[in-house]
C-alpha positions as CSV (number, residue, x, y, z in Angstrom):
1,M,-7.7,-14.2,8.8
2,R,-11.0,-15.1,7.1
3,A,-11.4,-14.8,3.4
4,G,-14.7,-12.9,3.9
5,D,-12.8,-10.1,5.5
6,L,-10.8,-9.5,2.3
7,W,-13.6,-7.8,0.3
8,S,-11.6,-5.1,-1.6
9,R,-9.3,-5.6,-4.6
10,V,-6.1,-3.6,-4.5
11,T,-3.3,-3.5,-7.0
12,I,0.3,-3.2,-5.8
13,Q,2.5,-1.4,-8.3
14,T,6.3,-1.1,-8.6
15,K,8.3,1.8,-10.0
16,T,10.2,1.2,-13.2
17,V,12.5,3.7,-14.8
18,T,12.7,4.0,-18.6
19,R,15.4,5.8,-20.6
20,G,14.4,8.0,-23.5
21,A,16.3,8.3,-26.8
22,L,18.1,11.4,-25.4
23,G,19.0,9.7,-22.2
24,G,16.3,11.3,-19.9
25,A,14.7,9.1,-17.3
26,T,11.0,8.6,-16.9
27,D,9.4,7.0,-13.9
28,N,6.5,4.7,-14.7
29,W,4.4,2.5,-12.4
30,T,3.8,-1.1,-13.4
31,D,1.2,-3.5,-11.9
32,F,3.0,-6.0,-9.8
33,V,0.1,-8.0,-8.3
34,T,-3.6,-7.6,-7.6
35,V,-4.9,-9.1,-4.3
36,N,-7.9,-9.2,-2.1
37,A,-7.5,-7.0,1.0
38,N,-9.3,-5.3,3.8
39,V,-9.0,-1.5,3.4
40,R,-9.7,0.6,6.4
41,D,-9.8,4.3,6.9
42,L,-8.3,5.6,10.1
43,T,-10.7,7.0,12.6
44,A,-10.3,10.7,13.6
45,R,-8.6,9.7,16.9
46,E,-6.1,7.5,15.1
47,I,-5.3,10.2,12.6
48,L,-4.7,12.7,15.5
49,L,-2.4,10.2,17.2
50,A,-0.5,9.5,14.0
51,Q,0.0,13.2,13.4
52,Q,1.4,13.6,16.8
53,V,4.0,11.0,16.1
54,G,4.7,12.5,12.7
55,N,2.9,10.0,10.4
56,A,0.5,10.8,7.6
57,V,-1.2,7.4,7.5
58,D,-4.7,7.6,6.0
59,K,-5.5,4.0,5.3
60,I,-4.5,0.5,6.6
61,V,-4.5,-2.3,4.0
62,T,-4.6,-5.8,5.4
63,M,-3.7,-8.6,3.0
64,R,-2.5,-12.2,3.1
65,Y,1.2,-12.5,4.0
66,R,3.7,-12.0,1.1
67,T,7.5,-11.7,1.1
68,D,7.7,-9.7,-2.1
69,V,6.0,-6.4,-1.1
70,D,8.2,-3.5,0.2
71,A,7.8,0.2,1.0
72,S,9.1,1.3,-2.4
73,M,5.9,0.2,-4.0
74,R,2.5,1.8,-4.0
75,V,-1.2,0.7,-3.7
76,V,-4.0,1.5,-6.1
77,F,-7.3,1.1,-4.4
78,D,-10.5,-0.1,-6.1
79,D,-11.8,3.5,-6.3
80,G,-8.7,4.6,-8.3
81,K,-7.0,6.5,-5.5
82,V,-3.3,5.9,-4.9
83,G,-1.6,5.2,-1.6
84,R,2.1,5.5,-0.9
85,I,3.3,2.7,1.5
86,L,4.8,4.4,4.6
87,A,5.3,1.2,6.6
88,I,4.7,-2.5,6.6
89,V,3.7,-4.5,9.7
90,S,3.8,-8.2,9.3
91,S,2.9,-11.2,11.4
92,Q,6.3,-12.9,10.7
93,Q,6.0,-15.6,13.3
94,R,2.7,-16.9,12.0
95,R,3.0,-15.6,8.5
96,V,-0.7,-14.8,8.2
97,F,-1.1,-11.2,7.1
98,L,0.6,-7.9,6.1
99,Q,-0.6,-4.5,7.1
100,L,0.4,-1.7,4.8
101,M,0.2,1.8,6.4
102,C,-0.6,4.0,3.4
103,E,-0.9,7.8,2.8
104,V,-3.3,8.7,0.0
105,V,-1.5,10.9,-2.5
106,D,-2.5,12.8,-5.6
107,D,-1.1,11.0,-8.6
C-alpha cells in the first residue's frame, strides 16, 4: 500500500458509557485514533449486490493494518459523516492493510 493512496483523514471512535448522579447511563463516543485512509464509495452495482446479500455497506475505508480496531467502533469521515463498522477485512498474513466496511448513519 502506497502512502499516496491514503489521502483522507478519518477518526476512529470508541463508545464509552458514563453514569449520571441518579445512576442513568449515557453513551458517549470518544476519539480513539486519527489515521490516514482511502475512503471509497461503493458503485451502484456493488450496492445492489450488497443489498442482495443483506448488507448495507456504503463506504469502504482502507487503512494501514492495526490490531486494535474492532466492529464495536465507528468511523468519522473528514466531511463529518459517521460510519458504523459492519465488518473488517484484514490482510492478516501480510499485515499490510485493514478494510472497514461501513454504513453511513445519521448521528
